[in-house]
Structure formats: structure tokens, C-alpha cells
C-alpha positions in Angstrom: 135.0 54.5 120.5 135.2 58.2 121.0 135.9 60.7 118.3 139.3 61.9 119.5 142.4 60.7 117.6 144.4 58.2 119.6 147.9 56.7 119.3 148.1 53.5 117.4 148.6 50.5 119.5 150.9 47.5 118.9 153.8 47.3 116.5 152.8 44.4 114.4 150.9 44.7 111.1 148.0 42.6 112.3 147.3 44.5 115.6 143.7 44.7 116.7 141.4 47.0 114.9 138.6 49.2 116.4 135.5 47.3 117.3 132.4 47.8 115.1 130.5 50.8 116.3 127.2 49.8 114.6 127.7 46.0 115.0 128.4 43.4 112.2 125.1 44.1 110.4 125.8 47.9 110.0 127.3 48.8 106.6 130.8 49.9 106.9 130.4 52.8 104.4 127.1 54.5 103.5 126.9 57.1 100.7 123.8 59.3 100.4 123.2 61.8 97.6 126.9 62.4 96.9 127.5 65.2 94.4 130.6 67.0 93.1 130.0 69.9 90.7 132.8 72.0 89.2 131.7 75.5 88.2 133.4 76.8 85.1 134.5 80.5 84.7 133.1 82.6 81.9 135.5 84.1 79.4 136.0 87.8 78.8 133.3 87.8 76.2 130.8 86.1 78.5 131.3 82.7 76.8 131.7 79.4 78.6 130.4 79.1 82.2 128.2 76.2 83.3 128.9 73.4 85.7 130.7 70.1 85.2 128.6 67.4 87.0 131.4 65.0 87.7 129.3 63.1 90.4 125.6 63.8 90.4 123.7 62.1 93.1 125.3 58.7 94.0 123.8 56.4 96.7 125.3 53.0 97.7 126.6 51.1 100.7 129.8 49.0 101.3 129.2 46.0 103.5 131.8 44.9 106.1 134.3 42.4 104.7 133.2 42.6 101.1 134.9 43.9 97.9 132.7 46.4 96.0 133.9 46.7 92.4 133.3 50.0 90.5 133.3 50.1 86.7 132.4 52.4 83.9 133.9 54.3 80.9 136.6 57.0 81.4 135.0 60.2 82.6 132.0 58.5 84.3 133.1 59.7 87.8 134.8 56.6 89.3 138.0 58.4 90.5 136.1 61.5 91.6 133.9 59.2 93.7 136.9 57.6 95.2 138.4 61.0 96.2 135.0 62.0 97.7 134.9 58.8 99.8 138.4 59.6 101.1 137.4 63.2 101.7 140.3 64.4 99.6 138.0 66.8 97.9 134.9 68.4 99.5 131.6 67.2 98.1 129.1 69.8 96.7 126.3 67.9 98.5 125.7 64.5 100.1 126.8 62.6 103.2 129.5 60.0 103.9 128.8 57.7 106.9 131.4 55.4 108.2 130.2 52.6 110.5 127.2 54.6 111.6 129.1 57.9 112.2 129.0 60.9 109.9 132.5 61.7 108.6 133.9 65.0 109.7 131.6 65.4 112.7 132.5 65.3 116.3 132.1 61.6 116.6 134.4 60.9 113.6 136.9 63.7 112.8 138.8 63.4 109.5 142.1 62.4 111.2 140.5 59.3 112.7 138.6 58.6 109.5 141.8 58.7 107.5 143.4 56.3 109.9 140.6 53.7 109.2 140.3 54.4 105.5 143.3 54.4 103.2 143.7 54.6 99.4 146.1 53.1 96.8 146.4 55.2 93.6 147.1 54.1 90.1 150.4 56.0 89.7 152.8 54.2 92.0 155.7 56.7 91.5 153.7 59.9 92.0 152.2 58.4 95.2 155.6 58.2 96.9 157.8 61.0 98.2 161.1 60.7 96.1 163.1 62.1 99.0 162.0 59.4 101.5 163.4 55.9 101.6 160.9 53.1 101.3 161.1 52.3 105.0 160.5 56.0 105.9 157.5 56.2 103.5 155.8 53.3 105.2 156.6 54.5 108.7 155.6 58.1 108.2 151.8 57.6 108.7 152.0 55.7 112.0 154.4 58.4 113.4 152.0 61.1 112.5 149.3 59.2 114.4 151.4 58.9 117.5 153.4 55.7 117.2 157.1 56.1 118.4 159.6 56.0 115.5 161.2 52.7 116.6 157.8 50.9 116.6 156.8 52.6 113.4 160.0 51.4 111.6 159.5 47.9 113.0 155.9 47.9 111.6 157.2 49.2 108.3 159.7 46.4 108.0 157.2 43.8 108.9 154.8 45.1 106.3 157.4 45.3 103.6 158.2 41.7 104.3 154.5 40.8 104.2 154.1 42.3 100.7 157.1 40.5 99.3 159.9 43.1 99.7 162.7 41.8 101.8 163.6 44.7 104.2 167.3 44.0 104.1 167.2 44.7 100.3 164.6 47.3 99.9 164.1 49.3 103.2 166.9 51.8 102.4 166.1 52.2 98.7 164.3 55.2 97.1 161.3 55.0 94.8 163.2 55.5 91.6 165.3 52.4 92.4 162.2 50.1 92.3 160.1 48.7 89.5 156.4 49.7 89.1 155.2 46.5 90.7 157.6 46.9 93.6 156.5 50.5 94.1 152.8 49.5 94.2 153.7 46.9 96.9 155.2 49.7 98.9 152.0 51.7 98.5 150.0 48.8 99.7 152.3 48.4 102.7 152.0 52.1 103.4 148.2 51.9 103.3 148.2 49.0 105.7 150.6 50.7 108.2 147.7 52.6 109.9 145.8 49.3 110.3 142.8 50.5 108.3 139.5 48.8 108.0 138.7 49.9 104.4 141.0 50.2 101.4 140.0 52.2 98.3 141.9 50.8 95.3 141.7 53.3 92.4 143.1 51.5 89.3 145.7 50.1 91.6 146.8 47.3 89.2 146.0 49.0 85.9 149.5 50.3 85.2 151.2 47.0 85.8 152.0 44.3 83.2 149.9 41.2 83.3 152.3 38.9 85.1 152.9 41.5 87.9 149.2 42.4 88.0 148.3 38.8 88.8 150.8 38.7 91.6 149.5 42.0 93.1 145.9 40.9 92.8 146.6 37.6 94.7 148.5 39.6 97.3 145.5 41.9 97.8 143.2 38.9 98.2 145.6 37.3 100.8 145.8 40.6 102.7 142.1 41.0 102.7 141.6 37.6 104.3 144.5 38.0 106.8 143.6 41.5 108.1 139.8 41.4 107.7 139.7 44.3 105.2 137.0 45.7 103.1 137.8 46.9 99.6 136.4 49.4 97.1 138.0 48.2 93.9 137.9 50.6 91.0 139.1 49.4 87.6 138.3 49.6 83.9 139.3 45.9 83.5 136.0 44.0 83.7 137.7 40.6 84.1 139.7 41.7 87.1 136.7 43.3 88.7 134.7 40.1 88.3 137.5 38.0 89.9 138.0 40.4 92.8 134.5 41.6 93.6 131.5 40.4 95.7 129.3 43.1 94.2 129.8 45.5 91.3 128.6 49.1 90.8 128.3 50.4 87.3 128.6 54.2 86.8 127.6 56.3 83.8 128.0 60.0 83.5 128.2 60.7 87.3 125.3 58.4 88.3 124.8 54.7 89.3 123.4 52.7 86.4 123.4 49.3 88.1 124.5 47.6 91.3 124.3 43.9 92.1 126.1 40.7 93.1 129.0 40.1 90.8 128.0 36.9 89.1 124.3 38.0 88.7 125.4 41.3 87.1 127.9 39.6 84.7 125.6 36.7 83.7 122.2 38.6 83.6 122.8 42.4 83.5 119.7 44.6 83.8 120.8 47.9 82.4 121.5 48.3 78.6 124.7 50.1 79.4 126.0 47.2 81.5 125.2 44.8 78.7 127.1 47.0 76.3 130.1 47.2 78.6 130.2 43.4 79.1 130.0 42.8 75.4 133.4 44.5 75.1 135.0 41.8 77.1 137.2 39.6 74.9 136.2 35.9 74.6 138.3 32.9 73.5 135.1 31.1 72.5 134.4 31.5 68.7 130.7 31.0 69.3 130.6 34.0 71.5 132.4 36.6 69.5 130.9 40.1 69.3 130.1 40.8 65.6 128.2 44.1 66.2 129.0 46.9 68.6 126.3 47.4 71.2 127.4 50.8 72.1 128.4 53.7 69.8 129.4 57.3 70.3 130.9 59.1 73.2 129.2 59.9 76.5 127.3 63.2 76.5 128.9 66.4 77.8 128.8 66.4 81.6 128.3 70.2 81.5 124.9 69.8 79.9 123.7 66.2 80.4 120.6 65.0 78.6 117.3 65.2 80.3 115.7 62.0 81.6 117.8 58.9 81.5 121.4 60.0 80.7 122.0 56.9 78.6 119.0 57.3 76.3 120.9 59.1 73.4 123.1 55.9 73.1 120.6 53.3 74.1 119.2 50.9 71.5 116.0 50.4 73.6 115.3 54.1 74.1 111.7 55.3 74.0 110.3 58.9 74.1 109.7 58.6 77.8 113.4 58.0 78.4 114.2 61.5 77.4 111.6 62.9 79.8 111.7 60.9 83.0 114.8 60.2 85.2 114.8 56.5 86.2 115.3 55.7 89.8 117.7 53.2 91.2 115.3 50.4 92.4 115.6 46.8 93.2 114.4 44.5 90.4 115.9 41.2 91.6 117.1 40.1 95.0 119.9 42.6 96.0 120.1 43.6 92.3 119.2 47.3 91.4 119.2 49.2 88.2 118.2 52.7 87.0 116.3 51.8 83.9 112.7 52.5 82.9 112.4 49.2 81.1 112.4 47.5 84.5 110.3 50.1 86.4 106.6 49.1 86.5 104.3 51.7 85.0 107.1 53.9 83.8 105.6 54.3 80.4 108.3 52.5 78.5 106.9 49.9 76.1 109.0 47.1 77.6 108.2 48.0 81.3 106.0 45.7 83.3 102.5 46.9 84.1 101.5 48.1 87.5 99.8 45.4 89.5 96.2 46.3 90.3 95.5 46.9 94.0 93.8 44.0 95.7 
């Protein structure tokens, strides 16, 4: 594959996708040292200033064909990370690599990257142009990328049918004439119109009522299998993330706290913050009711984050070393990583394992 943008081929929604550049073993998306800092202006009296560290050094990979769930409290940097992955905002530092190619370089310009990576936002109404019909909204992207209008409209109608919206009824309607669940189905069809390989779903089902949410979730799973997609699924709903995801990434105050296989993370979390998050999940079992809150207080100010581990002011297991030393994201079980000094050998935390003596 060369880096130059090319017209989309085929009119059907399941037309062939680009071959893997790095082969099946190459991660589809690799994030290295990603940062986004927002400088604040000083007032007329010299007050204020500083920098909001929205995302502050994030590293992870997304494997081909998997669903990576992203969870964390509001303000932890989930949505900012999603926009950085899509290159909708420019990172302060760091690198985004898509299938072995640096995004924005000669080999993978932004136009071609955006053809292969699409995003579905939380607000289904604000995501659509109110002056365009549903059919035109879905067909717009393929036309921009070189597909003739007739073929683009045909693809739009096929995709509308695939997401459960009969084209004869919905193609000529406008966004305000649809319900929230129907509009989100349109956004999913629009994202698929460019035949992407990766979908970033930023709270894509959070604004829907539960019955509609279940239908859209099942639709996403069917589309993933049918088109061979890879998902980054961002949500505050821990139950939905567990159902959807192969691996889960936990964020706290702009950094990765834990990353691991979904079932391993939910059944045996490593990080105290992850345990506190999971304790908030409601349970129907009276023997597993939470009687004491594991997490109190609000996250620290991202303008002036605490030294050392950012979670230590709220952590029930904090030791003096936690306020002095930044934990590194390291593997503590097979494919299961966490940034916690309790699991880092020789870190100085009373609960940390001792360093093994050299043979």
C-alpha cells in the first residue's frame, strides 16, 4: 500500500479492505508516550496560569480484531485520548502508529488514516449535519474519498439497511425526525461507509435507554464479526465494557493505571483504583453487596497532579514511597500490567515483593 489517497473500490458495504502492512502479528494501533497538555492563560493580576495535563504519557497497543475497552472516572482523559487517536486534536508529544506506519507521515497521510479509522461519538444529534438527509450524511464521506455519487448512495442505502433502518422509510428523513437510537445507527452506518479497519466508540451507547442500548450493542458485535473490525470501546458502564471487550484499559488522571484481559481484570484486579471502580458495580447477590466505599474524594487537580503515584492521596494502601516514586506500567501476570508500587519488586512499598537475588 502506498501513502497516496486512493478512490474507494466497490459499492457494497463489505468490499475488500486494505491488506495488513505489518502482517497479522503486527498491532493495528500503537501508542507511545502520548501527551496532551493545555496551557492556561494568566489573568491581568498574574494569577492563574499553569498547564492542564489531560493526557500525560500513555502507552498501549490495540491488536487486530480485538475490542479494547477504556474505563475510568469522568475527567480521567478517556475522550481526549480518543480524539488524539483520531488526530482530531494535535498531541503535545507522543506517536501514533497505525499498522506499522507513523500517522501523518509520507507513508500514511491523515486522509488515508481517517479512511481506515472512524469514530462514533456520544451525542448522536450533534454528530449529524441537520441540513443533510440521512442518505446524504452516510454517502458524503465516500464521495469525498473519490467514490461516484451513484455508488456512494447505493452503499449508503445498503448500510442503512444493514443497521436496521429501511432505506425506503429513512433515507430521505432528516436527523430531527429520528429517535436517539435511530440516529446512532445512522452514525454507525456513516462510520462504516468508508470501509474502515478500526472504529473508536466514545460513549457510543451511553445516551440510549437500556432496551435500545442492548440492541445497538448486539448490532456492533454483529458488524465487528461481519466486517472484521477492530474496536476501541470507551464507556463509563463497567458491565457493558466487560461484555464487549477482550482487554480493558483503566485510566486515572491522564495515565494508564491497569491494562489486561477482560476477565482477568474483572475477577482479579491488580491496581487499588481498579478494585475501587469494580466495587461500584451493582450486584443482585445480597452476599456481595458493598457496605463500605473503597474510594472517597475527587480526583486531584490535573493542573497540579500529586508527585509520585497519582492515586496515592486516595489509596487505602498508600505508603510514604507512593508520594515520591512514580510507578511504571509493568507486566505482573501474563499479559496483565499495572502501574502500582505494591506489585513492583524492590519498590520500597511494604507490600511489594523483594528483589530476587542474582544467581
